[in-house]
C-alpha positions in Angstrom: 1.4 -7.7 20.4 -1.4 -9.0 22.5 -2.7 -12.5 21.8 0.6 -13.9 20.6 0.3 -17.7 20.5 4.1 -18.4 20.7 6.8 -17.6 23.2 9.2 -14.7 22.3 12.3 -17.0 22.9 14.8 -14.5 21.6 13.3 -11.6 23.6 12.8 -9.4 20.6 11.5 -5.9 21.1 8.1 -5.0 19.8 9.8 -3.0 17.0 11.9 -6.0 16.0 8.8 -8.2 15.9 6.9 -5.7 13.8 9.9 -5.4 11.4 10.1 -9.2 11.1 6.4 -9.4 10.4 6.8 -6.6 7.7 9.8 -8.4 6.1 7.8 -11.7 6.0 4.9 -9.9 4.4 7.2 -8.3 1.9 8.6 -11.7 1.0 5.1 -13.2 0.6 4.1 -10.3 -1.7 7.4 -10.8 -3.7 8.7 -7.4 -2.8 12.1 -9.0 -2.3 14.3 -5.9 -2.6 12.4 -4.2 0.2 12.4 -7.3 2.4 16.2 -7.7 1.9 16.8 -4.0 2.7 14.7 -4.2 5.9 16.4 -7.5 7.1 19.9 -6.2 6.3 19.1 -3.0 8.3 17.9 -5.1 11.2 21.0 -7.2 11.0 23.1 -4.0 11.0 21.3 -3.0 14.2 21.7 -6.5 15.8 24.3 -8.7 14.1 23.5 -11.8 16.2 19.7 -11.7 15.9 18.9 -15.3 15.0 15.4 -14.6 13.6 16.9 -12.0 11.3 19.8 -14.3 10.2 17.3 -17.1 9.6 15.0 -14.9 7.6 17.9 -13.8 5.4 18.8 -17.4 4.8 15.2 -18.1 3.8 15.1 -15.1 1.6 18.3 -15.9 -0.2 17.6 -19.6 -0.5 14.0 -19.9 -1.3 13.2 -16.6 -3.0 16.4 -15.5 -4.6 18.1 -18.8 -5.3 21.4 -17.4 -3.9 22.2 -20.7 -2.2 25.7 -19.7 -1.2 24.5 -16.7 0.7 21.7 -18.7 2.3 24.3 -21.2 3.6 26.4 -18.4 4.9 23.4 -17.0 7.0 22.5 -20.4 8.3 26.2 -21.0 9.2 26.0 -17.8 11.3 22.9 -19.0 13.0 24.7 -22.3 13.9 27.7 -20.4 15.1 25.5 -18.7 17.7 23.1 -21.5 18.4 24.7 -24.8 17.4 21.6 -26.9 18.3 19.3 -25.1 16.0 17.9 -28.0 14.0 15.8 -25.9 11.6 18.9 -23.9 10.5 20.9 -27.1 10.2 18.3 -28.7 8.0 17.9 -25.6 5.8 21.7 -25.2 5.5 21.9 -28.9 4.4 19.1 -28.3 1.8 20.9 -25.4 0.2 24.4 -27.0 0.4 23.0 -29.8 -1.8 22.2 -27.2 -4.5 25.7 -25.9 -4.3 27.1 -29.4 -4.8 25.0 -29.7 -8.0 26.2 -26.4 -9.3 29.9 -27.4 -9.3 
């Protein structure tokens, strides 16, 4: 992955980076079932991979409107990395939707 403009903070392998790129492309093209399958397989391979957990939260919240699942994935991110402001903000966003559903 030559020319990457950002730091690989989580030390993901080239395979993981490629799979995340593929999952994001699948989401953008609205192939949500395949994106979900790929991300869940990645999670099975590495259950504490923050980028995978975050992408699952994004998939369930933004694309599938499964807000409870989105919150669960962001909770997992925050269990591992409590100072993750992005996950905290996204979790708060989707928790608000849950409050309105009650």
